[in-house]
N, C-alpha and C positions, 0 to 999 in steps of 0.2 A: 606576882610574877606572871609574865605572859607565856602562854603555851606556844612552843615552836612548831609551826606548821611544816609538815613534810610534803604536803600536796597542795597545789594551787589551781584555782579555776577562775577565769575572768568571764562573767556573763553579762557585762555591762552593755553589750551590743545586742543581747537576746531579748525577746519579748515572752511574756507568759503565754502558754504554759512551758515553753522550752527552757526557761530559767530553772524551774524546778526539775524538769526531766533530766537536763544535763547534770545538775547537782546530784540527783538521786543515782544516776548511772555511775558517776564517779565514786560516790560513797559505797555503793554495792561492791566495788572492786577493792576497797580498802580493808585492812585488817582491823579487828576490834582494838580500840584505843588509839588508832591513827588520828592525826589532826589534819583537817582540811581547812584551808583559808579560801573563801569565796569572795570575789569582788563583784558587787552588784550595784545597779543604779535604777532609779525609778520607784514610784510609790507602790505599785503593784508587786514587783519582786521583793521589795523591802518588807512588805506586809506578809506575803504568801510563802516565800522560801523559808524563813526561820520558823514560821508556824508549822509548815509541813514537815520540816526536818525534825522538829521536836515531837510531832505526832507519831513519827516513825520510831521514837525512842532514843534518838541521838541527843547528845548534850550540846547546847548552845553555850560556848565558852565566852564569847564576846560578840558584840555588834557595835562597831564604831564608825562614825562618819570620817570621811577624808576629803581633802580638796574643797573645803567650803560646804560640805554636805551634799554635793552632787552625786557622789558614790559612797558606798559603805563597804566595810570589810567585816565579813561574817566568819567567825572561827568556830568550827564544829569538831567535836570528838565523837568518833564512831562508837556506837554502843557495842558492848561485848556480849 
């Protein structure tokens, strides 16, 4: 069963480190247990954003490619 995201962020046009900064700022505003879906693109954000989110203690629910793999959807559950 796929977790239903209640918050969305598209960082496909951003470059590192703004990709993580924008994601972290939004996660900080969420309640524990909230689900965030982040759309990201590029090798560096794909490598760094999920790793950094997990290092902060949040749960990576899924990371799936879309549109031929040019972009990915990262689903995160905020830690409680």
